[in-house]
C-alpha positions in Angstrom: 76.3 129.7 70.4 74.5 127.6 72.9 75.5 127.2 76.5 74.4 124.5 78.9 71.3 125.4 81.0 73.3 125.7 84.2 75.8 128.1 82.6 73.1 130.0 80.9 71.3 130.5 84.2 74.4 131.8 85.9 75.2 134.2 83.1 71.7 135.5 83.0 71.8 136.2 86.7 74.9 138.5 86.2 74.5 140.0 82.7 71.9 141.0 80.1 72.4 137.6 78.6 70.7 135.6 75.8 71.5 132.0 75.1 71.4 131.6 71.3 71.2 128.5 69.1 71.9 127.5 65.6 68.8 125.2 65.2 66.1 127.1 67.1 65.1 130.6 68.2 66.9 132.7 69.3 69.3 132.0 66.4 72.8 133.2 66.0 74.6 132.0 62.9 78.2 133.0 63.0 78.5 132.6 59.2 75.7 135.0 58.5 75.0 137.2 61.5 71.8 139.3 61.4 72.6 143.0 60.6 70.7 143.9 63.8 73.5 142.1 65.8 76.2 144.5 64.5 77.9 146.1 67.5 75.3 144.6 69.8 77.3 142.5 72.2 79.8 143.3 75.1 81.2 139.9 74.8 80.7 136.6 72.8 81.4 133.3 74.5 82.4 130.6 72.1 83.9 127.2 73.0 84.3 124.3 70.6 82.2 126.0 67.9 84.3 127.9 65.4 86.2 124.8 64.4 82.9 123.3 63.2 82.1 126.1 60.7 81.8 124.3 57.4 84.1 125.2 54.5 84.2 127.0 52.2 82.9 129.6 54.7 85.3 132.4 55.3 86.9 133.0 58.7 84.0 133.6 61.2 86.2 135.6 63.6 85.7 139.0 61.9 82.0 138.4 61.9 82.1 137.9 65.7 84.2 141.1 66.0 81.6 143.0 63.9 78.9 141.9 66.4 80.9 143.3 69.3 80.5 146.8 70.6 83.6 149.1 70.2 84.0 148.9 74.0 83.6 145.1 74.1 86.1 142.8 75.8 87.8 140.9 73.0 
């Protein structure tokens, strides 16, 4: 879920942060997250993304939750 370069730089300065993409590496596909991403993240930023998930995909929200650590901020 790509962030602008400016925002990505500011987040990387404060957190263990990886800017991900749908069309290039590092890839994060909310409709089919990699099993290695399960409970990996403390938070997931998403703005103006989920409404573009193509149907008939199921609701992507539970997939984002599955990628969040149990102690994550949700």
